N, C-alpha and C positions, 0 to 999 in steps of 0.2 A: 536722451534719458540721463538722469542724474547718476553720477558715479559714486560707488560706495566709499565711505570715508577712508577705508584702508587702502583704496586704490587711487585716491586723489593725490596729486603732487603735494608734498609738504611745502608750505610757504617758508622761504628762507627767513630766518630771524637773526639779526645782528644786534649788538648792544655796545653802548659806550658807558663805562662804569667808573667815573672819577670818585675820589675821596675828598670830602670837603675839609681838608686839613691845610688849605692854603688856596691862593688864587690860581686859576688856570693860566698856563703859558702857551707858547707856540706849539710845543710838543703835544699838548692836549688838543689844541685846535686841529692839528694835522690828523690825529687819531679819530676825532669826532667826524671831521669832514670825509675821511677815508671810509669810515663805517657807513656814513650816509650814502656816499657815492657807490660803494659796492652793493649795498642793499638795494639801491635804485636800479642798478644794472642787472641784479638778479631777480627783480620783480618782487622783492621782499620788503620787510620793514626793519627799522632799527629802533631799539629801545634805549631810554636813558635810565640808568640805575645809580642810586647814590649809595656808595659803599662807606657807611659811617659807623662801622662797628667800634672803631677806636674812639671812645668817648673822651679820652684825655686830650686828643689833638683835633678832633672835628668840631667845627663851630657852625651855628646857624647862619652867621654872616657869610661864611665861605660857601655854604650850600646855596644861599640866595644869589651869590655872585656867579655860581655855575649857571643857574637858569638865565641870568641876565647876559652873560658872555655868549652862551650858545644861541640865545635869541638874537643877539646882535649879529652873529654870524649868519643869521637867516635860517637857522635850524628849528625844526619843530619835532615833537615826539608825542606818542600816545600817553594819555593820563589814565589812571594815576601812576606816578613814578614810584617804583619799589625802593624803599629805604631800608637798608639792612638792619638798622637799629630797632625796627619793629618786627623783625622776623626771627627772633631768638628761639621761639618754640620749634621752628623747623630745623634749626641747627642742633638743638638739644636732641631732637628725635634722631637725626643722623648720627650723632655721637653715641646715643643709646644703642643704635643698631650695630655700630662698630664694636662697642663694648660687649654686646651680647655674643659677638663672634670671637671674643677673647683677644682683640687686636689693640686694646688701649691699656695704658698703665699710668698711674698718677705720678707726678713729679713735683717735689717741693723746692728743688734747687733754684736759687736766685742766679742772676747773671754773674754776680760776684763769686758764688760757689763754683759755677762752671768755669769762670776765668781762672780761679785758683787751681781747679782740677787739671785744666789744660797746662798751666804753668808747671805743675808737678810732673806731668808726663813728658814735658818738653825740656826738662832740666838737663837730660843727657844729650841733647842736641837733636833728637827726633822731632819731626813736625807732625802734630796731630791733624788728621784730615778735617777739611772744612766742607760744608755744603755749598751749593752754587751761589748762595748769598754771602758766603764768607764766614758763617757761624760754625763753631766747632760741632762736629758730627757726633751724635749719639748712635748706638749705646756705648757703655763702657766708661763714661766720664764720672758719673756719680752712682752710688748704690741705689737700686730701685726700692721704692717703698712697698711694703705689703699692703693689702687692702685694709687690714686692721690698723696699721700705722696711719694710713691715709685717713681713715674714718676718725681716728683720735685727733689728728690735726684739724680736720674739718669741724669737729665738734667744738674745738677751741677758737674757731673763727679764722683759722689760718688758710689762706687761699692755696689752691693746687692747680697746676697745669695738667693737661692730659696729652700724652704722647702716643703716636702710632708705633706699634711694635713692627718695624719694617721687616724683620726676618719672618715673623709669622704671617704678615700680609703677603709677602712674596711667595711663601710656601702655599698659601691658599690659592693664589693665582696660578701657581705651577700645577696645582691639582686639576685646574680647569682644562689643561692641555690645549690652551689657545693662547697664541702670542699676545703680549700686551703692546699694542701699537696705537698710534693716532695718525690722522690724515692731515697733511699740510696742503693748503691750496694757495694759489697765487692770484693776483688781480686778473691775469689772463685766462684763468680757469684751469690751469694745470694742477694735477693732483699727484701726491707722492706719499708713500707710507713710511712712517718713522717709528723705529723700535724704541719704546720708552725705557728709560733707565732711572726709575724712581729710587733705586738703592743709593744713589749718590746724595740723597737728602738725609739718610740716616733716620733715626727715630724722631721725626719732625713733630713739633707741637701742633695739635689740632684744636686745642682749647686753651687759650691763654688764661693766666690767673685772673687778670683784671676784667676780661670781657666775656669769658665763657665760650669763645669760639676763636676762629682764626681766619685770615684771608683765604687760605687754601680750602678750608672746609666750606666757608660761606659761599665762595664764588662757584664751587661745584654744585652745591645745593641750589643756588639761585639760577644758574644757567639751566639746570634741568627743569625747575619749576616754571621758568618763563619760556620754555620751549626754544631756547637759543640753539641754532643750528650752525652758526659761523661765529667764531671768536676772532676779532681783529684787534691786536694789541702790540706793544713794542717788543723788540727783540730781547730786551732785558728780562722779559717774563717767559721767554721760550723754555728755559730749564724747568720752570714750574709746571709746564704742560705735562711732563713725565709723571709728576706727583698727582696732578689732577686726573690724568688718565687712570692711574691706579685707584684713586678714590672713587671714580665713576664706576669702575669694574666692581669694586667691593660693595658699593651701594646699589648696584644694579641700575645705574643711570646711563643715559645715552652720552656718547662722546661726540661733541661738536667737531667740525673741521676748524683748523687753526691757520691763521696768517699772522706772522710776526714781522711787523714793518720796521724799517730803519728808524733810528732815533734822530730827532732834531738836535743839533749840537750848537754850542756857543763858539765864540771866536777862539777859545782855548782848546777846542776839540772835546769838551766835556758835554755829556748829555744834559739837557735842561732839567731842572729839578726845583721843586718848591723849597726844599731844604737848603739849596744853594743860592736862593734868592734870585732865581731867573726872572727876567722881566715878565710881568703879568700882562695878560691881554687887556685888562682894564687900563694899564698904564700906556700901552700902545694906542689904545683908543683915545685916551686923553691927549696924546701927542698928535692926533689928527689922522691916524691910520684908519682907513675905511675897510669894511668887510671885503670889498673887491680887491683892495690893495693886498690884504692878507691872503686871500685865495690865490692871487697871482704869485705872491711870494712863496707859497707852499706848493705851487704847481697844480692848482685846481682851476678848472674852467670857471668863468664868471657865471653867477646865478642869473638866469633869465627871469625877468619879472613877468 
């Protein structure tokens, strides 16, 4: 007899979500292969998602290279691929819901404004607190705009960012009388509960001036819309999980389980990064490296034909 949908086991869903702002390197290959391997071991599937909201840095040529590099590795994925640049309506809806809760406020400050405000506060030798990414934490850096002031700026065509009021958001969570936690999982299947600390992010930007959304908001919305149950990504993104957990609670979205893997490093001990010009997969391929060579180099078993 068929089982009711509510009683069926939920199929695990993993995702690999690169940004097309440069060519993939070994670190991306490791993350993609690990997602595929863990999805296969769990009897689930993995999705490819293109996180291209940053139109100033993302390029069609880099997106095409992502497809080519992953196919060269022997990976395949369900179609169509979700591209964040086509999903702005979903992000606007999430922002509107947070705004209706009184959790957002407009911010017109530029990076130069913020840097100047930090310098003034640090003149006496004190160090202004930073978020996990190293950016100066809000609130208290610049004066908040009123809605009337914000509307006047917008009517003149001046762009605004929207920040999360962290104090109000945390007060709303506290009223739930339920701890804000997320679940860490390992490749071996072990689970542990982690207490989230989103307050270390301060009043984070959820909608940038130039793109109307942010990585943090978009990734949370997309994971929920795509039914992602397991997020596998680098350790550098582990602090962001606290913030994502908060946004998921506020928006009434499910919280996936998370695994944050070690980062591939270069000979200097630095993590590989597009911005640092790390050797791209396409360059390794041009040098004669085969997919099996790369799998062995990264610690994955050969793919059986």
